[in-house]
mmCIF file of the N, C-alpha and C atoms, coordinates in Angstrom:
data_MODEL
# 
_entry.id   MODEL 
# 
loop_
_atom_site.group_PDB 
_atom_site.id 
_atom_site.type_symbol 
_atom_site.label_atom_id 
_atom_site.label_alt_id 
_atom_site.label_comp_id 
_atom_site.label_asym_id 
_atom_site.label_entity_id 
_atom_site.label_seq_id 
_atom_site.pdbx_PDB_ins_code 
_atom_site.Cartn_x 
_atom_site.Cartn_y 
_atom_site.Cartn_z 
_atom_site.occupancy 
_atom_site.B_iso_or_equiv 
_atom_site.pdbx_formal_charge 
_atom_site.auth_seq_id 
_atom_site.auth_comp_id 
_atom_site.auth_asym_id 
_atom_site.auth_atom_id 
_atom_site.pdbx_PDB_model_num 
ATOM 1   N N  . MET A 1 1  ? 109.259 76.515  99.765  1.00 0.00 ? 1  MET A N  1 
ATOM 2   C CA . MET A 1 1  ? 110.471 77.364  99.727  1.00 0.00 ? 1  MET A CA 1 
ATOM 3   C C  . MET A 1 1  ? 110.344 78.478  100.769 1.00 0.00 ? 1  MET A C  1 
ATOM 4   N N  . THR A 1 2  ? 111.420 78.741  101.463 1.00 0.00 ? 2  THR A N  1 
ATOM 5   C CA . THR A 1 2  ? 111.399 79.818  102.453 1.00 0.00 ? 2  THR A CA 1 
ATOM 6   C C  . THR A 1 2  ? 111.706 81.145  101.769 1.00 0.00 ? 2  THR A C  1 
ATOM 7   N N  . GLU A 1 3  ? 111.423 82.242  102.474 1.00 0.00 ? 3  GLU A N  1 
ATOM 8   C CA . GLU A 1 3  ? 111.609 83.556  101.859 1.00 0.00 ? 3  GLU A CA 1 
ATOM 9   C C  . GLU A 1 3  ? 113.062 83.832  101.505 1.00 0.00 ? 3  GLU A C  1 
ATOM 10  N N  . ASP A 1 4  ? 113.992 83.296  102.295 1.00 0.00 ? 4  ASP A N  1 
ATOM 11  C CA . ASP A 1 4  ? 115.407 83.589  102.031 1.00 0.00 ? 4  ASP A CA 1 
ATOM 12  C C  . ASP A 1 4  ? 116.041 82.594  101.062 1.00 0.00 ? 4  ASP A C  1 
ATOM 13  N N  . GLN A 1 5  ? 115.277 81.667  100.544 1.00 0.00 ? 5  GLN A N  1 
ATOM 14  C CA . GLN A 1 5  ? 115.852 80.686  99.612  1.00 0.00 ? 5  GLN A CA 1 
ATOM 15  C C  . GLN A 1 5  ? 116.468 81.359  98.369  1.00 0.00 ? 5  GLN A C  1 
ATOM 16  N N  . PRO A 1 6  ? 115.752 82.270  97.697  1.00 0.00 ? 6  PRO A N  1 
ATOM 17  C CA . PRO A 1 6  ? 116.363 82.914  96.515  1.00 0.00 ? 6  PRO A CA 1 
ATOM 18  C C  . PRO A 1 6  ? 117.669 83.630  96.853  1.00 0.00 ? 6  PRO A C  1 
ATOM 19  N N  . LYS A 1 7  ? 117.720 84.265  98.030  1.00 0.00 ? 7  LYS A N  1 
ATOM 20  C CA . LYS A 1 7  ? 118.949 84.967  98.421  1.00 0.00 ? 7  LYS A CA 1 
ATOM 21  C C  . LYS A 1 7  ? 120.079 83.966  98.613  1.00 0.00 ? 7  LYS A C  1 
ATOM 22  N N  . ARG A 1 8  ? 119.784 82.812  99.253  1.00 0.00 ? 8  ARG A N  1 
ATOM 23  C CA . ARG A 1 8  ? 120.822 81.794  99.451  1.00 0.00 ? 8  ARG A CA 1 
ATOM 24  C C  . ARG A 1 8  ? 121.333 81.295  98.110  1.00 0.00 ? 8  ARG A C  1 
ATOM 25  N N  . GLU A 1 9  ? 120.418 81.106  97.167  1.00 0.00 ? 9  GLU A N  1 
ATOM 26  C CA . GLU A 1 9  ? 120.844 80.624  95.845  1.00 0.00 ? 9  GLU A CA 1 
ATOM 27  C C  . GLU A 1 9  ? 121.698 81.674  95.138  1.00 0.00 ? 9  GLU A C  1 
ATOM 28  N N  . ALA A 1 10 ? 121.315 82.941  95.263  1.00 0.00 ? 10 ALA A N  1 
ATOM 29  C CA . ALA A 1 10 ? 122.093 84.011  94.646  1.00 0.00 ? 10 ALA A CA 1 
ATOM 30  C C  . ALA A 1 10 ? 123.488 84.076  95.269  1.00 0.00 ? 10 ALA A C  1 
ATOM 31  N N  . ASP A 1 11 ? 123.554 83.944  96.592  1.00 0.00 ? 11 ASP A N  1 
ATOM 32  C CA . ASP A 1 11 ? 124.857 83.947  97.267  1.00 0.00 ? 11 ASP A CA 1 
ATOM 33  C C  . ASP A 1 11 ? 125.710 82.780  96.775  1.00 0.00 ? 11 ASP A C  1 
ATOM 34  N N  . ALA A 1 12 ? 125.091 81.611  96.612  1.00 0.00 ? 12 ALA A N  1 
ATOM 35  C CA . ALA A 1 12 ? 125.828 80.433  96.144  1.00 0.00 ? 12 ALA A CA 1 
ATOM 36  C C  . ALA A 1 12 ? 126.328 80.661  94.724  1.00 0.00 ? 12 ALA A C  1 
ATOM 37  N N  . ASN A 1 13 ? 125.504 81.298  93.890  1.00 0.00 ? 13 ASN A N  1 
ATOM 38  C CA . ASN A 1 13 ? 125.919 81.572  92.514  1.00 0.00 ? 13 ASN A CA 1 
ATOM 39  C C  . ASN A 1 13 ? 127.108 82.533  92.495  1.00 0.00 ? 13 ASN A C  1 
ATOM 40  N N  . ARG A 1 14 ? 127.064 83.561  93.353  1.00 0.00 ? 14 ARG A N  1 
ATOM 41  C CA . ARG A 1 14 ? 128.181 84.505  93.407  1.00 0.00 ? 14 ARG A CA 1 
ATOM 42  C C  . ARG A 1 14 ? 129.445 83.804  93.877  1.00 0.00 ? 14 ARG A C  1 
ATOM 43  N N  . ALA A 1 15 ? 129.316 82.924  94.848  1.00 0.00 ? 15 ALA A N  1 
ATOM 44  C CA . ALA A 1 15 ? 130.481 82.190  95.352  1.00 0.00 ? 15 ALA A CA 1 
ATOM 45  C C  . ALA A 1 15 ? 131.060 81.308  94.244  1.00 0.00 ? 15 ALA A C  1 
ATOM 46  N N  . ALA A 1 16 ? 130.193 80.683  93.469  1.00 0.00 ? 16 ALA A N  1 
ATOM 47  C CA . ALA A 1 16 ? 130.663 79.824  92.377  1.00 0.00 ? 16 ALA A CA 1 
ATOM 48  C C  . ALA A 1 16 ? 131.386 80.658  91.327  1.00 0.00 ? 16 ALA A C  1 
ATOM 49  N N  . GLU A 1 17 ? 130.843 81.821  91.004  1.00 0.00 ? 17 GLU A N  1 
ATOM 50  C CA . GLU A 1 17 ? 131.508 82.692  90.030  1.00 0.00 ? 17 GLU A CA 1 
ATOM 51  C C  . GLU A 1 17 ? 132.871 83.132  90.553  1.00 0.00 ? 17 GLU A C  1 
ATOM 52  N N  . ALA A 1 18 ? 132.950 83.475  91.831  1.00 0.00 ? 18 ALA A N  1 
ATOM 53  C CA . ALA A 1 18 ? 134.222 83.901  92.420  1.00 0.00 ? 18 ALA A CA 1 
ATOM 54  C C  . ALA A 1 18 ? 135.243 82.769  92.349  1.00 0.00 ? 18 ALA A C  1 
ATOM 55  N N  . GLU A 1 19 ? 134.791 81.532  92.585  1.00 0.00 ? 19 GLU A N  1 
ATOM 56  C CA . GLU A 1 19 ? 135.709 80.396  92.521  1.00 0.00 ? 19 GLU A CA 1 
ATOM 57  C C  . GLU A 1 19 ? 136.200 80.198  91.088  1.00 0.00 ? 19 GLU A C  1 
ATOM 58  N N  . LYS A 1 20 ? 135.320 80.363  90.117  1.00 0.00 ? 20 LYS A N  1 
ATOM 59  C CA . LYS A 1 20 ? 135.725 80.211  88.709  1.00 0.00 ? 20 LYS A CA 1 
ATOM 60  C C  . LYS A 1 20 ? 136.770 81.264  88.355  1.00 0.00 ? 20 LYS A C  1 
ATOM 61  N N  . GLU A 1 21 ? 136.532 82.508  88.803  1.00 0.00 ? 21 GLU A N  1 
ATOM 62  C CA . GLU A 1 21 ? 137.489 83.575  88.493  1.00 0.00 ? 21 GLU A CA 1 
ATOM 63  C C  . GLU A 1 21 ? 138.836 83.303  89.169  1.00 0.00 ? 21 GLU A C  1 
ATOM 64  N N  . ALA A 1 22 ? 138.796 82.783  90.381  1.00 0.00 ? 22 ALA A N  1 
ATOM 65  C CA . ALA A 1 22 ? 140.040 82.484  91.093  1.00 0.00 ? 22 ALA A CA 1 
ATOM 66  C C  . ALA A 1 22 ? 140.785 81.351  90.389  1.00 0.00 ? 22 ALA A C  1 
ATOM 67  N N  . ALA A 1 23 ? 140.035 80.404  89.840  1.00 0.00 ? 23 ALA A N  1 
ATOM 68  C CA . ALA A 1 23 ? 140.661 79.272  89.156  1.00 0.00 ? 23 ALA A CA 1 
ATOM 69  C C  . ALA A 1 23 ? 141.174 79.682  87.779  1.00 0.00 ? 23 ALA A C  1 
ATOM 70  N N  . ASP A 1 24 ? 140.556 80.696  87.175  1.00 0.00 ? 24 ASP A N  1 
ATOM 71  C CA . ASP A 1 24 ? 140.933 81.102  85.816  1.00 0.00 ? 24 ASP A CA 1 
ATOM 72  C C  . ASP A 1 24 ? 141.060 82.624  85.759  1.00 0.00 ? 24 ASP A C  1 
ATOM 73  N N  . PRO A 1 25 ? 142.225 83.166  86.094  1.00 0.00 ? 25 PRO A N  1 
ATOM 74  C CA . PRO A 1 25 ? 142.402 84.628  86.115  1.00 0.00 ? 25 PRO A CA 1 
ATOM 75  C C  . PRO A 1 25 ? 142.078 85.264  84.768  1.00 0.00 ? 25 PRO A C  1 
ATOM 76  N N  . ASN A 1 26 ? 142.325 84.548  83.670  1.00 0.00 ? 26 ASN A N  1 
ATOM 77  C CA . ASN A 1 26 ? 142.058 85.122  82.349  1.00 0.00 ? 26 ASN A CA 1 
ATOM 78  C C  . ASN A 1 26 ? 140.574 85.382  82.140  1.00 0.00 ? 26 ASN A C  1 
ATOM 79  N N  . ARG A 1 27 ? 139.733 84.576  82.770  1.00 0.00 ? 27 ARG A N  1 
ATOM 80  C CA . ARG A 1 27 ? 138.291 84.753  82.607  1.00 0.00 ? 27 ARG A CA 1 
ATOM 81  C C  . ARG A 1 27 ? 137.869 86.117  83.150  1.00 0.00 ? 27 ARG A C  1 
ATOM 82  N N  . LYS A 1 28 ? 138.391 86.480  84.298  1.00 0.00 ? 28 LYS A N  1 
ATOM 83  C CA . LYS A 1 28 ? 138.032 87.774  84.882  1.00 0.00 ? 28 LYS A CA 1 
ATOM 84  C C  . LYS A 1 28 ? 138.611 88.906  84.013  1.00 0.00 ? 28 LYS A C  1 
ATOM 85  N N  . ALA A 1 29 ? 139.805 88.732  83.516  1.00 0.00 ? 29 ALA A N  1 
ATOM 86  C CA . ALA A 1 29 ? 140.420 89.758  82.677  1.00 0.00 ? 29 ALA A CA 1 
ATOM 87  C C  . ALA A 1 29 ? 139.602 89.956  81.402  1.00 0.00 ? 29 ALA A C  1 
ATOM 88  N N  . ASP A 1 30 ? 139.142 88.848  80.808  1.00 0.00 ? 30 ASP A N  1 
ATOM 89  C CA . ASP A 1 30 ? 138.337 88.957  79.592  1.00 0.00 ? 30 ASP A CA 1 
ATOM 90  C C  . ASP A 1 30 ? 137.039 89.704  79.889  1.00 0.00 ? 30 ASP A C  1 
ATOM 91  N N  . THR A 1 31 ? 136.407 89.380  80.992  1.00 0.00 ? 31 THR A N  1 
ATOM 92  C CA . THR A 1 31 ? 135.150 90.041  81.350  1.00 0.00 ? 31 THR A CA 1 
ATOM 93  C C  . THR A 1 31 ? 135.380 91.533  81.548  1.00 0.00 ? 31 THR A C  1 
ATOM 94  N N  . THR A 1 32 ? 136.488 91.879  82.178  1.00 0.00 ? 32 THR A N  1 
ATOM 95  C CA . THR A 1 32 ? 136.790 93.292  82.412  1.00 0.00 ? 32 THR A CA 1 
ATOM 96  C C  . THR A 1 32 ? 137.019 94.010  81.089  1.00 0.00 ? 32 THR A C  1 
ATOM 97  N N  . ARG A 1 33 ? 137.753 93.370  80.179  1.00 0.00 ? 33 ARG A N  1 
ATOM 98  C CA . ARG A 1 33 ? 137.987 93.979  78.867  1.00 0.00 ? 33 ARG A CA 1 
ATOM 99  C C  . ARG A 1 33 ? 136.678 94.176  78.119  1.00 0.00 ? 33 ARG A C  1 
ATOM 100 N N  . GLU A 1 34 ? 135.812 93.171  78.130  1.00 0.00 ? 34 GLU A N  1 
ATOM 101 C CA . GLU A 1 34 ? 134.535 93.285  77.431  1.00 0.00 ? 34 GLU A CA 1 
ATOM 102 C C  . GLU A 1 34 ? 133.703 94.427  78.013  1.00 0.00 ? 34 GLU A C  1 
ATOM 103 N N  . ALA A 1 35 ? 133.694 94.539  79.322  1.00 0.00 ? 35 ALA A N  1 
ATOM 104 C CA . ALA A 1 35 ? 132.916 95.595  79.965  1.00 0.00 ? 35 ALA A CA 1 
ATOM 105 C C  . ALA A 1 35 ? 133.474 96.971  79.591  1.00 0.00 ? 35 ALA A C  1 
ATOM 106 N N  . ALA A 1 36 ? 134.789 97.071  79.466  1.00 0.00 ? 36 ALA A N  1 
ATOM 107 C CA . ALA A 1 36 ? 135.412 98.349  79.137  1.00 0.00 ? 36 ALA A CA 1 
ATOM 108 C C  . ALA A 1 36 ? 135.068 98.760  77.699  1.00 0.00 ? 36 ALA A C  1 
ATOM 109 N N  . GLN A 1 37 ? 134.825 97.792  76.830  1.00 0.00 ? 37 GLN A N  1 
ATOM 110 C CA . GLN A 1 37 ? 134.525 98.106  75.438  1.00 0.00 ? 37 GLN A CA 1 
ATOM 111 C C  . GLN A 1 37 ? 133.073 98.531  75.241  1.00 0.00 ? 37 GLN A C  1 
ATOM 112 N N  . GLU A 1 38 ? 132.212 98.184  76.204  1.00 0.00 ? 38 GLU A N  1 
ATOM 113 C CA . GLU A 1 38 ? 130.803 98.554  76.068  1.00 0.00 ? 38 GLU A CA 1 
ATOM 114 C C  . GLU A 1 38 ? 130.614 100.006 76.497  1.00 0.00 ? 38 GLU A C  1 
ATOM 115 N N  . PRO A 1 39 ? 129.885 100.787 75.712  1.00 0.00 ? 39 PRO A N  1 
ATOM 116 C CA . PRO A 1 39 ? 129.637 102.187 76.107  1.00 0.00 ? 39 PRO A CA 1 
ATOM 117 C C  . PRO A 1 39 ? 128.741 102.235 77.337  1.00 0.00 ? 39 PRO A C  1 
ATOM 118 N N  . PRO A 1 40 ? 128.953 103.202 78.205  1.00 0.00 ? 40 PRO A N  1 
ATOM 119 C CA . PRO A 1 40 ? 128.092 103.315 79.395  1.00 0.00 ? 40 PRO A CA 1 
ATOM 120 C C  . PRO A 1 40 ? 126.666 103.655 78.998  1.00 0.00 ? 40 PRO A C  1 
ATOM 121 N N  . ASP A 1 41 ? 125.731 103.266 79.832  1.00 0.00 ? 41 ASP A N  1 
ATOM 122 C CA . ASP A 1 41 ? 124.319 103.555 79.527  1.00 0.00 ? 41 ASP A CA 1 
ATOM 123 C C  . ASP A 1 41 ? 124.045 105.051 79.606  1.00 0.00 ? 41 ASP A C  1 
# 
């Protein structure tokens, strides 16, 4: 494995999450609502 392999995988994971959110707007809205309900650290 090369040193930048983990970064490439992380970038791919972020891209996949972005595609899921684009395909399902409600998913992002739900995540935002859940985050708003959690008290800040």
